[in-house]
C-alpha positions as CSV (number, residue, x, y, z in Angstrom):
1,M,15.1,-25.9,16.2
2,K,11.6,-27.3,16.2
3,S,10.5,-24.9,18.9
4,M,11.9,-21.9,16.9
5,K,10.1,-23.1,13.8
6,S,6.8,-23.5,15.7
7,I,7.1,-20.0,17.2
8,I,7.7,-18.6,13.7
9,Y,4.5,-20.3,12.5
10,F,2.5,-19.0,15.4
11,F,3.9,-15.5,14.9
12,L,3.1,-15.4,11.1
13,F,-0.4,-16.7,11.7
14,Y,-1.1,-14.1,14.3
15,G,0.4,-11.5,12.0
16,I,-2.2,-12.4,9.3
17,L,-5.0,-12.1,11.9
18,F,-3.8,-9.1,13.9
19,I,-1.6,-6.8,11.8
20,P,-4.1,-4.1,10.7
21,F,-4.7,-3.9,7.0
22,P,-7.3,-1.7,5.2
23,F,-9.6,-4.6,4.0
24,H,-12.7,-3.6,2.0
25,S,-14.5,-6.8,2.9
26,F,-13.6,-6.6,6.6
27,P,-13.2,-2.9,7.5
28,S,-13.7,-3.6,11.2
29,Q,-10.5,-5.6,11.5
30,E,-8.3,-2.4,11.4
31,K,-10.7,-0.5,13.7
32,W,-11.0,-3.0,16.5
33,I,-7.3,-3.9,16.5
34,N,-6.4,-0.2,16.9
35,Y,-9.1,0.3,19.5
36,F,-7.8,-2.7,21.5
37,F,-4.2,-1.4,21.3
38,E,-5.2,2.1,22.2
39,H,-7.5,1.3,25.1
40,F,-5.8,-1.8,26.6
41,F,-2.2,-2.3,25.7
42,Y,-1.1,1.4,25.4
43,P,-2.3,2.4,28.9
44,I,-0.3,-0.6,30.3
45,L,2.8,0.3,28.3
46,H,2.5,3.9,29.4
47,S,1.9,3.4,33.1
48,V,4.3,0.4,33.6
49,F,7.1,1.1,31.2
50,G,6.6,4.9,30.7
51,I,6.4,4.5,26.9
52,E,5.1,7.7,25.1
53,L,3.8,7.4,21.6
54,T,3.0,10.4,19.4
55,V,1.1,8.2,17.0
56,I,-1.0,5.6,18.9
57,Q,-2.7,4.2,15.8
58,I,-1.0,1.1,14.4
59,S,0.0,2.0,10.8
60,S,3.0,1.6,8.4
61,D,6.3,1.7,10.3
62,T,5.0,3.6,13.3
63,K,6.6,2.9,16.7
64,S,3.2,1.4,17.7
65,L,3.5,-1.1,14.9
66,Y,7.0,-2.2,16.1
67,I,5.6,-2.6,19.7
68,W,2.6,-4.5,18.3
69,V,4.8,-6.9,16.4
70,L,6.8,-7.5,19.6
71,I,3.5,-8.2,21.5
72,L,2.5,-10.7,18.8
73,L,5.9,-12.4,19.1
74,L,5.5,-12.6,22.9
75,F,2.1,-14.2,22.5
76,S,3.5,-16.6,19.9
77,I,6.1,-17.8,22.4
78,I,3.5,-18.2,25.2
79,D,1.1,-20.0,22.9
80,Y,3.9,-22.4,21.8
81,F,4.7,-23.4,25.4
82,L,1.1,-23.8,26.3
83,T,0.4,-25.9,23.2
84,S,3.4,-28.0,23.8
85,K,2.3,-28.6,27.4
86,F,-1.3,-29.6,26.6
87,M,-0.3,-31.6,23.4
88,K,2.5,-33.4,25.2
89,G,0.9,-36.7,24.6
90,N,0.7,-36.0,20.8
91,P,4.1,-34.8,19.7
92,S,3.1,-35.0,16.0
93,W,0.8,-31.9,16.4
94,R,3.4,-29.7,14.6
95,D,3.5,-32.0,11.6
96,W,-0.3,-32.0,11.5
97,I,-0.9,-28.3,11.7
98,T,2.0,-26.8,9.7
99,P,0.8,-27.8,6.2
100,Y,-2.5,-26.0,6.9
101,L,-0.7,-22.9,8.1
102,R,1.5,-22.9,5.0
103,K,-1.6,-23.1,2.9
104,I,-3.1,-20.1,4.8
105,F,0.2,-18.2,4.2
106,S,0.0,-18.9,0.5
107,Y,-3.6,-17.7,0.2
108,Y,-2.8,-14.6,2.2
109,L,0.1,-13.9,-0.1
110,S,-2.2,-14.4,-3.1
111,L,-4.6,-11.9,-1.6
112,Q,-1.8,-9.3,-1.2
113,F,-0.3,-9.9,-4.6
114,M,-3.8,-9.7,-6.2
115,K,-4.6,-6.5,-4.5
116,Y,-1.4,-4.7,-5.2
117,G,-1.1,-6.2,-8.6
118,F,-4.5,-4.9,-9.8
119,D,-3.7,-1.6,-8.0
120,K,-0.7,-1.3,-10.4
121,I,-2.6,-2.5,-13.5
122,F,-5.4,0.1,-12.9
123,K,-2.9,2.8,-11.8
124,G,-4.4,2.9,-8.3
125,Q,-1.0,2.6,-6.6
126,F,1.5,4.5,-8.8
127,Y,-0.9,7.2,-9.8
128,L,-0.2,10.1,-12.1
129,P,1.8,12.8,-10.3
130,E,-0.2,15.7,-9.0
131,P,0.5,19.2,-10.5
132,N,2.3,20.4,-7.4
133,I,4.7,17.5,-7.7
134,L,5.3,18.2,-11.4
135,F,6.2,21.8,-10.5
136,T,8.5,20.9,-7.7
137,S,12.3,20.9,-8.4
138,F,13.5,17.3,-8.6
139,G,16.1,17.9,-5.9
140,N,13.5,19.1,-3.5
141,L,11.6,15.8,-3.6
142,D,12.0,13.2,-0.9
143,K,13.3,9.9,-2.2
144,D,10.0,8.0,-1.7
145,I,7.9,10.7,-3.4
146,A,10.5,10.9,-6.3
147,F,10.3,7.1,-6.8
148,W,6.5,7.0,-6.5
149,S,6.1,9.9,-9.0
150,T,8.5,8.4,-11.5
151,M,6.7,5.1,-11.4
152,G,3.4,6.9,-11.9
153,L,4.6,8.5,-15.2
154,S,4.4,5.2,-17.1
155,H,1.2,3.3,-17.5
156,S,2.8,0.5,-19.4
157,Y,5.5,-0.2,-16.8
158,S,2.9,0.0,-14.0
159,F,0.8,-2.6,-16.0
160,F,3.9,-4.8,-16.3
161,M,4.7,-4.7,-12.6
162,G,1.0,-5.5,-11.8
163,L,1.2,-8.6,-14.0
164,C,4.4,-9.6,-12.2
165,E,2.3,-9.7,-9.0
166,V,-1.1,-11.0,-10.4
167,I,0.6,-14.1,-12.1
168,P,2.2,-15.4,-8.8
169,A,-1.1,-14.7,-7.0
170,L,-3.0,-16.9,-9.4
171,L,-0.3,-19.7,-9.2
172,L,-0.5,-19.6,-5.4
173,L,-4.2,-20.6,-5.5
174,H,-3.6,-24.1,-7.0
175,K,-1.7,-26.9,-5.3
176,K,0.1,-28.0,-8.4
177,T,1.5,-24.5,-9.3
178,R,1.9,-23.3,-5.7
179,T,5.7,-23.9,-5.5
180,L,6.3,-22.0,-8.7
181,G,4.1,-19.2,-7.4
182,L,6.1,-19.1,-4.2
183,I,9.4,-18.9,-6.1
184,L,8.1,-16.0,-8.2
185,S,6.7,-14.4,-5.0
186,L,10.1,-14.6,-3.4
187,G,11.7,-12.8,-6.2
188,V,9.1,-10.1,-6.3
189,L,9.1,-9.6,-2.6
190,L,12.9,-9.3,-2.4
191,N,12.7,-6.5,-5.0
192,I,9.9,-4.8,-3.0
193,V,11.9,-5.0,0.3
194,A,15.0,-3.6,-1.5
195,I,12.9,-0.7,-2.9
196,N,11.3,0.1,0.4
197,F,14.6,0.2,2.2
198,S,16.5,2.0,-0.5
199,Y,13.9,4.7,-1.1
200,D,12.8,4.9,2.5
201,I,9.2,3.9,1.8
202,S,7.2,3.3,4.9
203,V,6.0,-0.2,4.5
204,K,9.3,-1.9,5.5
205,V,7.9,-4.0,8.3
206,Y,4.9,-5.2,6.3
207,S,7.0,-6.1,3.3
208,L,9.4,-8.0,5.5
209,F,6.5,-9.8,7.0
210,L,5.2,-10.9,3.5
211,L,8.8,-12.0,2.6
212,A,8.8,-14.2,5.8
213,L,5.5,-15.7,4.8
214,A,6.8,-16.6,1.4
215,I,10.0,-18.2,2.7
216,T,8.1,-20.2,5.4
217,A,5.5,-21.4,2.9
218,L,8.3,-22.5,0.5
219,S,10.5,-24.0,3.2
220,P,9.6,-27.7,2.7
221,Q,10.7,-27.4,-0.9
222,L,14.0,-25.6,-0.3
223,Y,16.2,-28.7,-0.1
224,A,14.7,-30.2,-3.2
225,L,15.1,-26.9,-5.1
226,Y,18.8,-26.7,-3.9
227,S,19.4,-30.3,-5.0
228,F,18.0,-29.7,-8.5
229,F,19.3,-26.2,-9.3
230,I,22.6,-26.2,-7.4
231,Q,23.7,-29.9,-7.2
232,G,22.1,-30.9,-10.5
233,K,20.4,-33.9,-8.9
234,N,17.1,-35.5,-10.0
235,T,14.7,-34.8,-7.2
236,E,11.0,-34.6,-6.4
237,L,9.1,-31.8,-4.6
238,Q,7.4,-32.7,-1.4
239,V,3.7,-33.5,-1.7
240,E,1.4,-32.7,1.1
241,E,-1.7,-34.8,1.1
242,N,-3.2,-33.7,4.5
243,Q,-6.9,-33.0,4.1
244,F,-8.6,-31.6,7.1
245,I,-12.0,-31.7,5.3
246,K,-12.6,-35.1,3.8
247,N,-15.8,-34.2,1.9
248,D,-14.8,-33.1,-1.6
249,S,-17.9,-31.0,-2.3
250,L,-17.5,-29.1,1.0
251,R,-13.8,-28.6,0.4
252,F,-14.4,-27.3,-3.1
253,G,-17.1,-25.0,-1.9
254,I,-14.9,-23.5,0.8
255,K,-12.0,-23.0,-1.7
256,F,-14.4,-21.4,-4.2
257,F,-15.6,-19.0,-1.5
258,V,-12.1,-18.1,-0.4
259,I,-10.9,-17.5,-3.9
260,G,-14.0,-15.4,-4.7
261,M,-13.3,-13.3,-1.6
262,I,-9.7,-12.7,-2.7
263,F,-10.8,-11.5,-6.1
264,L,-13.6,-9.4,-4.6
265,E,-11.2,-7.7,-2.1
266,A,-8.7,-7.0,-4.9
267,L,-11.2,-5.6,-7.4
268,F,-13.8,-4.1,-5.1
269,P,-12.7,-0.4,-5.4
270,Y,-12.5,-0.6,-9.2
271,I,-15.9,-2.4,-9.6
272,I,-17.6,0.2,-7.4
273,S,-16.0,3.2,-9.1
274,F,-15.9,1.6,-12.6
275,N,-12.4,3.3,-12.9
276,F,-10.0,0.9,-14.5
277,N,-7.4,3.6,-15.4
278,D,-6.8,6.2,-12.7
279,D,-4.9,8.3,-15.2
280,Q,-8.1,9.0,-17.0
281,A,-10.3,9.4,-13.9
282,N,-12.3,12.6,-13.5
283,R,-10.5,15.2,-11.3
284,P,-12.5,17.4,-8.9
285,Y,-13.7,20.8,-9.8
286,L,-11.0,23.4,-10.5
287,H,-8.3,20.7,-10.0
288,G,-4.9,21.8,-11.5
289,A,-2.1,24.3,-11.4
290,Y,-2.4,28.1,-11.5
291,K,0.2,30.7,-12.3
292,I,-0.2,34.0,-10.4
293,E,-1.3,36.8,-12.7
294,N,-1.9,39.3,-10.1
295,I,-1.8,39.5,-6.2
296,N,-2.7,42.4,-4.1
297,P,-1.1,43.2,-1.7
298,P,2.1,41.9,-3.3
299,N,3.4,38.6,-2.1
300,D,6.0,36.0,-3.0
301,I,3.5,33.4,-4.2
302,K,4.1,32.4,-7.8
303,R,1.8,29.4,-8.2
304,F,-1.0,27.6,-6.4
305,F,-2.4,24.1,-6.9
306,I,-5.7,22.4,-6.2
307,H,-5.0,18.8,-5.3
308,R,-7.4,16.0,-6.1
309,R,-7.4,14.9,-2.4
310,G,-8.8,18.2,-1.2
311,Y,-5.8,20.5,-0.7
312,L,-4.9,24.0,-1.7
313,I,-1.1,24.3,-2.1
314,F,0.9,27.5,-2.5
315,Q,4.4,27.7,-4.0
316,N,6.5,30.8,-3.4
317,T,9.5,32.1,-5.4
318,K,11.9,30.0,-3.3
319,D,9.9,26.9,-4.4
320,E,8.7,26.4,-0.8
321,M,5.2,24.8,-0.5
322,S,2.5,25.4,2.1
323,D,-0.7,23.4,2.0
324,Y,-4.2,23.7,3.5
325,S,-7.1,21.4,3.6
326,L,-9.7,22.6,1.1
327,K,-13.5,22.4,0.9
328,I,-15.2,24.1,-2.1
329,N,-18.8,25.3,-1.8
330,R,-19.7,25.8,-5.5
331,Q,-23.2,27.1,-4.7
332,E,-22.0,29.9,-2.5
333,Q,-18.6,30.2,-4.3
334,I,-16.5,29.9,-1.1
335,F,-13.2,28.2,-0.5
336,T,-12.8,27.1,3.1
337,L,-9.1,26.6,4.0
338,T,-8.0,24.8,7.1
339,N,-4.5,24.9,8.5
340,Y,-2.7,22.4,10.7
341,H,-4.0,24.3,13.8
342,S,-7.6,23.6,12.7
343,E,-8.1,27.3,11.9
344,N,-10.5,28.0,9.1
345,F,-10.3,30.8,6.5
346,D,-13.0,31.5,4.0
347,F,-12.3,33.0,0.5
348,N,-14.8,34.0,-2.1
349,F,-13.9,32.7,-5.5
350,S,-14.9,33.1,-9.1
351,F,-13.7,31.2,-12.2
352,S,-13.8,32.6,-15.7
353,A,-13.9,29.8,-18.2
354,T,-13.1,32.1,-21.1
355,D,-9.6,33.0,-19.9
356,S,-9.2,30.3,-17.2
357,I,-8.7,32.8,-14.5
358,L,-9.4,31.8,-10.9
359,T,-9.9,34.7,-8.5
360,L,-9.7,34.3,-4.7
361,Q,-10.6,37.1,-2.4
362,K,-10.6,37.6,1.4
363,D,-11.1,41.1,2.7
364,S,-8.5,43.3,1.0
365,L,-6.5,40.2,-0.3
366,I,-7.1,39.5,-4.0
367,L,-5.3,36.7,-5.8
368,K,-5.7,35.9,-9.5
369,G,-4.2,32.8,-11.0
370,K,-4.4,31.5,-14.6
371,M,-4.8,27.8,-15.1
372,I,-1.8,26.0,-16.6
373,D,-2.2,23.1,-18.9
374,W,0.0,20.8,-16.8
375,K,-0.8,17.7,-18.8
376,K,1.4,19.2,-21.6
377,M,4.5,19.0,-19.4
378,P,7.4,16.9,-21.0
379,A,7.3,14.3,-18.2
380,L,3.7,13.4,-19.1
381,Q,4.2,13.0,-22.9
382,Q,3.9,9.4,-24.0
383,Q,7.1,9.3,-26.2
384,F,8.8,6.2,-27.6
385,H,11.9,6.1,-29.7
386,W,13.4,3.2,-31.5
387,S,16.6,5.1,-32.4
388,I,18.5,7.9,-30.7
389,E,18.3,10.0,-33.8
390,E,14.6,10.4,-33.2
391,V,15.2,12.0,-29.8
392,K,14.9,15.8,-30.1
């Protein structure tokens, strides 16, 4: 039992260090882990075991991530046996190190809750649906996109969900409130895991990893919580007084630095962009939805959309979508479209602000679309009714 517990602690610690995450403060972490996997581990896996990966980069729920998790687990088992051998004369090493690891787990959870919490508060995660999504039939949406888009319609609910993550994040940073923060974290993470599995959202592995961190960090208090809430007994939470750093000033300085880095990591993109409500952020030039007014030669395209992330998307009469990467040269008035075969197509364009007509032309093909005021669509109206009689 103790050996299994130690392996879990090793594995979770290595997961914090070596599961790639897009940190703003440490952008090289994700790059060098992927570089190491691609140039060292993958050639061994390919040549020895014949494993073929279509996506070598370690990212959300890829096969490479599953393999990487197994590698980390294997190293955790090896490290446990090596540590047990060299620390054989000091069997209390587990009791000495685990409180510090649980503190690391709590701070890492605080970082993740702070980051995703502020992403929700400032609408950076559940963003306003793009025009092409709004003009897609509901039944044609994948479950994950439908969930994401629905959440993005309400700023107030996104703000509420963000608070539900920021509050535990703050509680996790202080020893006296850490247990309460872990209990709240456990509830939040159980809901997140259920959403990810139910709506097939591709962060299943990482959300399970965070859930395991929360359970492990809370584990010393589980018996006391069970005795109090289930058995109705008076009990006390376990107090961990281990202090690796005895100097109070140094310990306070390190804690202040770590907490400052957590806040910086969570707020960095919003401080840089000064965008604290993504719904109101400026969209790129010509962004929006366009209804076909005229197309020559005739075609089945009925709308096209300019996506904020640099895509031109066409919708035909069967509601099928086809997308191209888009670069706009305003000076020369050229649209450069790139398909999935890396083929480029240049279109001349002109936009008439008086009638909101965007014209695209390539050789004999001429396409004219009139801009649609997509923000007036019913789904985007901020309606609230106290009574059913008010609903029209």
